[in-house]
N, C-alpha and C positions, 0 to 999 in steps of 0.2 A: 360578510363579518366585519369588523375595522382590526385593523393591525397594527401594536405598537406604533406610536412616532417616537422618534427622541431629536433633541438640538443639538449640539454641539453649545451656539450661545449660553445653553442652560447653567448656572452654577453648579448643579450635581449629574452633568451629562457625563461625564468621567464614570463616577459611581454605580450610575442607572447600564452603563457599557457593562461592567464588569461583571455584575446580576445577569445582564442579559448574557453573555457569553460562559458565564458557569457553566458546568455540566457537570455529575458525580456519577460517570462508571463504571466507581467501583463494583467490585465482587461483596456481596453480603457472604456471613460468615456460612449460609445454608449453600451457597453455591461455590467458597471454597471449600469446606468440607466434602462436597459429591464427589468436587473434580481431583480432591489428593484420592478422595478411596477408590477410583477410576482407577488414576495413574499408577495409584500401586498395584492392582489386581491385576493389568495390563506385565507392568514390567514383571510381575509376578509367572503370571500364569499366560503370558501372549495370547494364542489362539483363542481359547478358549472362553474368555475371558471377553477378549473380543466380540463371536460373537452370541456371547451371550448380554452385555448389553446394548448389541445391534437390534439382537431382536427382540430386546423388554424397551427400548426408547423407540426404535421404527416399524414395531409389527411387524418383525419380520420372520421366521422360520427357517433358517438355514442351519443347517448338522454341520459344515465343515465350512473353512476357509476356502476353499475351492469353488463353491457357490457363490461366494463375492469378491470373487475378481471375474471384475467382466472380459471376455475371451475378445481379440481381436476383431476376430471375426462379430462381435455384436456391436463395433462401437464402425467399423469400415462401410456396416448396414446403414446404421443410423444416416454419415455425411450421403449415401445412395437413398435413401428415405424422407429426407427433409426436402421443401421445395428450391428448383433449381437458384428459386429470387436469394433463399439463405444461403444458399450453398454460397453462392458469387458475391453474395454481403459479407461469409463469412472469410471467403479468401480474400478480398479485396481486403478486409480488414485489416487481416495477418499480414500481406505484405509488406502495408503501410509502416505497421507495429514494426513488421522486420525490417523493414530498410532504415527508419528510424533508429530504432536500438544499435544499428552495424555502425551507425557513428561515432557510439560510448565507445566502442573495447577500447583499452588499454592495451598496449602492447608493452611488454618487457623491457628494459632499457640498460644503458652501464656503462663506463663510459671509466678511462686508465688516468690513472697522475704522474708525473712525470717521472716516479724512481719503480715507476711500475702497478703500484698498488692497482687494484683494479676496486670499484666500487658500481653497487646498483641495485634495480631491483627486478626479479621474476613475477612474473603476474601467472596465477595457471587455475581454473576454474574449478567449482565447488562440484567433488567424486559427484555424490549423488543428494537429490531436493525432494522433497514431498509438496505437493501444490495443493489447497483444503479449500473445494469448493463449494457453496451451501447447493444443499438439493433439498426434496420435494415441490412445494407448492413455488418456493423462489427457485428460479432457473438463470442461470447467470456465465453463458458461452463468454460476455465479454470479457471477464475475472479471467476465463480461461488463458483465451487470448494472452491479457498483458503480462500474468505471470508468468506464464510456461514459453511463450517466444525468447522473452528476454535470457530468460537461463541459456534456452536451446545456443543464442546469438553468443554467450559469453561463453558456450563448450560444455555445457555442464553435459556427464554422459547416461546419467540414467535421471528420469523424469518419473516422481510416481503418483499418480494424483487418487483420492482421497473421495469419495461423494457420496451423502447418504441417499437412499431412495426409501424414504420413508414408504410403509404399506407394497413397498414394490416399482411404484412409482417410478421410472424413468425419463426423462429429457432429450429426445435427440440431438437437440444443438445441442446441448453440453459435451456432449459422446463424439456428432463432431465437431465440433470447434478441437477438444481434444487430440482426434486424427492432423485434422487444418496444423494445429502448434507442435506436433512434433513427442506427444506424451508416451511414453514407453509404457505404461503399467497402469490400470483406471482397479482401484475397487472401490466398491460398494458401502462402506462404511462412513459414520461423521461422527461429529460431537465428540468431546473430550478424549473418548476410546482411538479412534482414529488420531487425535495429534499424538497420544501416548505409541501409538505402534510405533505412527515414523519416527517419534526419539528415541525408542527404546531399540525395536527389532521386535518379530516375532517371531516363529516359526515358519510363515508367511509372509510377513509386511519386511524387505528389507531396513533397516536401517539408515534414516538421514543425515544431512551435513546440515542442515537448513530446513525451516516450515513456512512457506511465505500462503497467502492467501485469504481475507475473511470471512469470517464464522459469527455464531452470537455468543452469548455470554457465556457459557459454556466455555467455549472455543477459545474464545480471546482468553479467558482464565488459564485456562492448561497451557498457550499456548507462554504464557509467561510464568511458570510456575514448572515449566522445564525446558525454560532457556539458561544455557548453559552447557547445560546433555547436548541441544542442537546448540543456531543457529535462529532469530526469526528475525524478517520482516519489522513489523510492529505491532503492538496493542492502537489499532484502527475507534476512534469514537466516530460522533453521527457524521453525514458529512452534510458540508457545509457550500454554500455558496455567498459571495457578499459579489453586489457589485453599482462598481463608481460608472457614475449617468453624469451629461452635463445636460437634459433637459431637453433633449434632442431627438431624439429616439424612441419610436409608436412606442407607446406604453402596455401594449398589449405584448409585446415582445418580451417587454419587461420583466411585464406579470408573470408572464409563463416559463420564462428562461428561472421566476424565483420559485413556480407551480417545482418545476423540473427538481429541485433540489429536496424540498418540500412533501411533493407524494412518495418517498423513499422509508420513512418512518416520521412518528408523532416527534420524535428527539432531535432528528433534522433541523437545519440552522437556516436562513435566509435572509440574508440585509440588503439594502438599499443607500447609497453613500449619497444623495444629488442638492448642490447647493440652490436648486427653484423647490418653492415647495410649493406655487400649481404646479407643477410634473406632478412631485408626489402626490398631491390632488385624484390628480388623472390616473396614477398607479390605483392611488386605491382605488378607484369608479374600475377600472382594468379587472382590480383582484374578484370583486364583489361581482364583475358581470359575469366573469369568463369559472369560476369556480363551481358554479352550479353544470357546469359539461364535462368537467375530468372526473372519471371514472375512480378515481383517489379521492376526491376532493373531500371527501370525513377524513385523511389523513393528511391531509393539505391542510383543512383546517385546522388539525390542530395544532401540528408546526407551526404553522405563523401564527396562532394566539399563544400559542406559550414559548417559541424561540425567534421570533419572528421580528422583522423592525425596519420602516422609513424613514430615516435618517436626514436631518436637513443638516447640510455644513456653510462655514461662509462663504467658502469656494475651493475649487477643485485644490487650490495645494493642501490645505484642512484632509481632505478627502484624502489626500496618500499619506497623510501623518493619521490618519485613523484605521486604515485600511495597512499600515503597516502594524499596526499596535494588537488590529486584530490578527492578522498573521493568520490568509484563509487558506484554506483546503484551495478552492476555486476561486479564483477574482475574472468577474468582465471587467475590465474595460471602455463601457460603451459609448466613447469619446470623441470627440473631430482629429483628436491629435492622439491615438493610444501609444504608439511607438516610444514616444518622450514621455509621457507617467509614466510607462513599461519601466524607465529607463532610474525612476523614483524607487520605484519600488524595491522592497528587500527580505520582506517577507513573505511568501506565498505559492503554497504545494505547484500550480499551472495559471500562468496571465492566459487571458483570454481578451485577442486586441481586437479591439472594433465593433463596429454597431451590426455588423455580419456573423460575427464569430460566438454563436452558440457554446456555450459550458458541453449542452448535447454533444457533439460532434469527437467534446476529446475522450467521453467517454465510450466510444465506441471502435473512430476511424480515424481520428487524425493522424495518429501513429504512436506522438508522444503517450506514456505510460497512463493509467487511469489510476493507479495507486500510492495514493497521494497521503503527506502530510497531517493529521488533523490536530484539532484541540487546539490551536495555536502551536503544534511543535513545528511546523513549517519557520520559526525562528530557530531553529540547528537540527534540521530534516531535510533531508533531500524525496521526489518523487521515486519510486522503485526501479531500480533500471538494472541495465547489465555489470555493474560494479558492485552491483546485493550478489553476487551471483558468480565474483572472483577472488581471488587469496593472494595478497603483495608477498612475498619473500624477502628481506634484504639481504646483495650479497655484498661478503669484502672477502678477498682473498686479495695478503700480504705479502708482497717481493720482498727479498729479505731487508733490503735498504727501508723498508714501507714496515716489516716487522719492525727495526731496528729501533727509528725514529719515533713511532708512534708509541714501541714499548716503555720509553722511558715518562711520555706523556703519562700511559696510563698507570704505571709505577708511582707516578708520584700522586695521582688518586688514590689510588686505592690505598697505597700506605695512611693516605688523609684519612680515609675513612676505616682504617684500621682491618682492609680486610687484605689479610699477607699472603695467601695460595694466588690472589688473582694477581697481586706486584708481582709476584716473584714467578708467576705462568708467564705475565708479562719480557722479566728480565731473563729468563733462557733465553730470549728471538734477539735482545739485545749483542748488539757486534760488542768484540771488547776493543 
């Protein structure tokens, strides 16, 4: 296959790049209507509606929510049933993710001014969080670790996981990951009905404060609609990788790194920036040679054809400029001096530095979170972290002298806004 080639020296380059980056992931009217109906039904009828939709969409025959809650013994049995190698990998990954996120914890702080007035910030964890995990044929134990562990590090007391099990098919790795990550309760439900149950609460599913985790278009649409009743992590678009290479890395490595995101789905995006046209040709040859060996060759081919590109830049400085414009989810800097280049990057979800750092290790076991901003939202968003599961409350305690002095200023500003009660409230504390 031939992947799209762009050149920054072309007069229409930026227009072509915008067309390449464009992605319409919005829900259509039918999806919106379906999700609204499900949300309304679950809000009104609770467990009965959740059971009804679960039986319909996941081809289940549940008669009660008790049948859809996975007992703790079943989760622990899954941990014992997986292979020793799988358990070791899960536990090693969990330990690395936990160690990294421990560094993100923020403590409460305060200071006292000269007149005795105390100001500060009190940091507290969310009480209860819901974690959505895709189920059925797709199994993402890594997603369990990446979403659950920072919540637990933050101090979240109860973590409720929902995972669909179409036709009763369960995945032991996902259940085992739930145990390793410290998930408290697991329900075998999915789709918009699971999001609704978490957002509004039912007789069996407790209402949560925030919902995190990936899902299909119905799940993403539901998360968007319940935002406000609960918090959400983000509405994620297709996976992305942008590689900046100086032309000195093995082209097979670069081709496989591009494949690693393209194999997610046809909407995923894989882009390479390089100042060496001959190297771009080598990568093109590697793609053509390696693609037939891939299990998900059709998905990779369609992804690269529709949204992939090999882009020739004038030099590595221009590559940085283009990278900052793209603001990718994953950014690989496969260059001689990756740390120096990373210092120039303003917008990226995660930066993988050096020729030996494959994006794939970040997905599973490096330590940093793999839940990252997509679709250029890295311009204003950050990876999922401990801070997403903590709240900050301002602390203010006026001393008598502080109340008197601050009251004078507050009075002037309040009367300027025509809010007399505000002014008089502050004025009562002013010393005569």
